[in-house]
N, C-alpha and C positions, 0 to 999 in steps of 0.2 A: 748581746741579748738572746737568751735560749727561749725560743717560741715553739710551744708544742700545744696542739689541741688535744681534747680528751673525749674519748668514746666510752660510754658505760653500758654494759650489756645486762639486760633484765630478761631472763630466759623463760618467764612464765607466760602460758597461754591457756585459754579456756579449752580449746581444742587444737589439734595439729592440723593445719591445712595440708591437702594432698600434695601440693606442689612445692611445699617448704622443705629446704634441707638445712636451714639454720638450727643451731642447737637451742631447743626449747622443750619445756616439761609442761604437760597439761595439769593444771591445778584448779581447785575450786575457787569461786569468788570469796574474797574476804578471809583468806587464810592468814589471819593477823600474825600468828606466831611464826609461820614460815617466812613471811615478808619481812618481819621485823629482824629475825636472825639473819636473813640475807643482806638487809640493808646495813646492819651493824658490821657485818664481815666486809662489804664493799668500802664502808667509811674507814675501817681500820686499814684495808689494803690501800686506800687512796692516800691516807696519812703517810704510810710507809714509802710509798711511790714518790710522793712530793717531797718528803724529807730527804730522799735519795737524789731525785732528779734535780730538784730546785729550779723549776722552770720560772723564768722572769716574766713571761707573757703567756697566757692561755687565752687566745682570741675566741675560741669556740668550744662550746660543750654540747655533746649530743648523747641523748639517752634513748637507746633503741632496744630492740628485742627480736623475738618475743613480743610481749604486749605490756609495756611499762605501765599503762594506765590501770592494769589489773591491781596494782599495789594500793589504789584507793587514795583518797584525799589526805589522810593522816600520814600514811607511809611515804607517799611521794614528796609531800612537804618536808618530812624528816630527811629523806634522801637528798633532795635538792639543796636544802639549807646547809646541810652538814658539808656537802661537796663544796659549795660556794664558800663556806667558812674556811676550808683547807685552801681552795684555790686562791682566795683573797689574801691570804697571809704570804703569798709569794708573788702574786700577780695582780694587776687591775682586773676588775670584773670582766668576764667574757662579753663581747659585743653581741654574741648570738647565743642563746640557749634553746635548743631544739628538743622537743619531746615527742616520741611516737605514740599515737593513741589509737584505739579501735573503738568503733560506735557502741559496742555492746557493754563498754566498761567506763563510760563517762556520764556524768551528770552535772547539773549546775554547781553543786558543791565542790566536785572535783576541779571543774574548770576555774572556778573562783580560787581555789587553792593553788593551782599550778601558776596562775597569773600572779598572785600575791607573792609566790616563791621566786618570781624573777624569770619565768620561762618566756621568751620572746617569740617563739615560733612553734606551732603545732603542725605535726605531719599526721594526717588522718587516713587510715587504711580503709578505702572503700572497695577497691578492686573491680567490682561491677555492681549495678543495681539489679541486674537481672537474676531473679531468684533461682531458676533452674541451673544456671551456670555456678552460682554460689554453692548450691547443694552439692553439686557434682564433685566440687573440690573441698567439701567439708567446711565451708566458710559459714560461720554462723551469723545470724542477724537478718531480720526481714527488711524489705525495702522501707517500710514504715519506720522501722528503728534508724535506718540510715538517714532519712530525712529529718527526723527529730534531732539526731546527733549533729548533723550538718547546721541546722537552725541554731542550735545552741553555740556551737564553735564559731559560726560566722558572727554572732552577737558579741561573744567574749574576745574573739581574736580577728575582729575585722581588720583587713589589710595585712594580716601576718600569719596566714595558715595555708597549708598545702594539702592537696588531695593525691593519693596513689590509686592509679588504675592499672589494669592489666589487659593487654589484648591477647587474643588466642586461647582464651579459656574454653572448656568444653561447651558446645551449643551456641557459641557466639557467632555473629555474622556482622556485616557491615553496618546494618540498621541498628543492631544492639550496641555496637561501638559508639555510633553517633549519638544515640539516646543516652548512653553513660556519660559522654562528654557534654551534651546539652544540660542534662540534669546537674552535673558537677558545676558547671560554669554559672548555673542559675544562682548559686550561693557565692558568687564572686570570690573564688580563691585567688590569691596572688601567685600561686605556684601550683603546677600539675606535673606529676611524674607519670608517664605512660610507659610501662614496661612490657616488652613482649615476653610472653609465657616462656620460661625456660625450665625444662624438666630434667633435673639432675638424677643420677643413678641412685642416690641415696634417698630420694624423696618417694613417698608412697604412690604417687601418680606414675612414676616411671615403671613399676612392676604391676599396675593395674591392667588387666585385659579387657575390662568392661567399659573404659572410659576412653573416648576418642576426642581428638582435638586437632586444631589446624596445624599443619606443618609445611615447610618449604615455602613455595611461592604464595600459597594461600595465606599463611601466617604473615608473611611480609605485606600482603595487600591489606590485611586487617589493620596492622600496625600503621601502615602509611595512610590508611583512611583516617585513623585517629589523630595522626600527626598533622595532616593537612587541615582537619577541622579545628585543632588547637591553635595553629597558626593564623588561619582565617579569622578566628575569633579575637586575634590580637595578642596572643602570648608569643614570646620569642623563644625559639629553640636554642639554648645555650649549652646543651650537652645532649648526646645521643637520646637520652630518655627523659630529659627534663626541660620544662617550659615555664616561663614566668612573665609577669609584667616588669616593666623597666625598674631595675634597682631592687628585686626581690629574689635574687639568686641565693641559693643555699651556700652560705659562706664556709660552712663546715666541709661540705662535699667538694667545693672548689679546692680545699687544701688537699684532699685525696687526689684530685685530678692533676694538681700541680706538684704532686709528691713532696709535700712539706710534712714535717714531723707531727706525729700524734701518738699519744699514749692510750692504753686501753685497760679497762677493768672488767672482771666477771668471766664466768666460764665460756670458753670458746673465743673470746675477744682477742683481737690481734692489733698490736701496736708497731709502728716503724718509726725509727728514729734515724734521721740523716746525721752521720757522725762526722767524717771528714769531708773532703771536697767531692769525692766520687764513690763512696760506699755508705752502706746503711746497716743498721742493726734491727732485726725483726724479732718479736716474741709473740707467742701465741699461748694463752691459758688453756690448759686441758678442759675438754668438754665433758666434765664430770662434776656434777653437783656435790656428790659425796666427798670427793677430794677437796672441793671448794670449802665445804663446811667443816673439814676436819681441822684439828689444831696443829697439824703438822705444817711445816713451812715447805708448801708445794711451789716449785719454781716452774715458770713457763718454758715451753720448748723455745730454743733460741737459734738463730741462724744469722750469719753475716751474708749480705747481699753485696757482691763484688761489682766493680765498675761496669762490666758488660751487662750484667743483669739489671743493674740499676738504670742504665741508659735504656734498656728494653721496657722496663716498667714505667719509666718517665714517659716514653713514647706511647706505651699502652694506655695510660691513663690521660695523657695530655692531649692526644688526638681525639679522644671522646669529646673534648671540650671545644666549643666553637671557636674560642680564641686560640686554640692549639697549645702546645707546650709553651710555658713561660720562656721565651727566648734568652732574655738576660739572665734568668736563674739557671738555664741550661749551660749557658757559656761559662758562668762562674763556677758551676759545679764540676763540669767535665773538661774545662779549658779548651772547648771546641764548640763552634757553632753547629746548629742543626744541619745547615746547608752543607757543612764539610763532613758531616757524620754519615749522611745518607744521600749524597748528590745524585746517584743513579736513579734511586727510587722517586725522588722529588722531580726529576726530569721526566721520567716515565708517567708520573701522575699529574703533570703540571696542569692539565685541562680540569683537573678535579680540586685544584687548590685554590685558596683565596688570593686575590692579587696583592693585597697589602700585608698579608702575614702568612706565615707557614702553618697553615690549618687547613683541614678539608672544608670544602663548601657544604652549606647546610643540606643540600640535596645528595651529597656524596657520603654523608655519615654512614648511610646504610652499607657503604663498601669499605668500612673500617677494617674488617678482618683481612680481606686480600691485600689492602694497602699495608697493614702491619706485617704480613707475611713477607711482602717484598722487602720491607725495611729491615726486618730481623735477618733475612737471608743475606742482605748486603752487609749488615753489621757483623755477622758471623764470618763472612768471607775475608774481612780485615783482621779478624782476631784469631 
């Protein structure tokens, strides 16, 4: 059985957030012609992909961006229904369909449409309720708008929506982080992602000389304050940045952390297909809307991930997960147990590992990078 998830990228946004380095294009609301043209191309590409790959199981579908909710009720329905038609011709329906939405681009009509279309999980980008921080990073939407959106989402997607928050934004402090979490939890989300602000060189915030934000120990303290508040509120940390009530983990993201195959559609989207026992094929679509819309057959950039690099990526992703890398999958894929792959590192880090599985303790997840550095150094010494 060929099992592959599907990620679909919708690169449209109202404005470009200062910290964002994802491929996205600022567009106006309700650009029906642009959205319809984009969706038709996506559907055409999806049909070609599935006719070629013929996956027998597509367990999860994730539509991200960008801001997919900008498409509006009509176009998002068209996109989802046609994607599912293609998927269902090869596979049983996905057990999880996630859609990323932003507060400024949803209303009751939209929420009703996506629920009828089969979306099982909404991921709502809040980032922070604190207006000065939002303004500093060009994040649109007032706190009143955020509360209105959350009220609607909690009604339509009770027990099945997630909130995204960011720690370390400009002007944030511990009090603001705790207020953000308290306000978010007042709407009873079953899942919260708390990301530490990462400023990539390609983002506008990196080159800004007028905006300061927490760094180093100060940034770590802010994130830890938020983490502790979420755990105290009863959410389980099941990955470095992700927390949920029991049974409400993101199934799609778990596939990433376990390095299971996924396909991808849309400009800049990247898919990874595990081929043999110990290598993989990765493809990345060009970050170019003009190329995407052209009638030419534009092929994605392709690379083979060899055994050593695939082991590294499996560890890189797997040790983010509170369960650690899937031990049985690792053994079947690489013909070797994790214990025999990095024995020196595991012995050195023994006090930071869980007793019943090869995984970092919850309180040690912040030390993931030095742990992986040791693991990769040991792995390279053998090869």
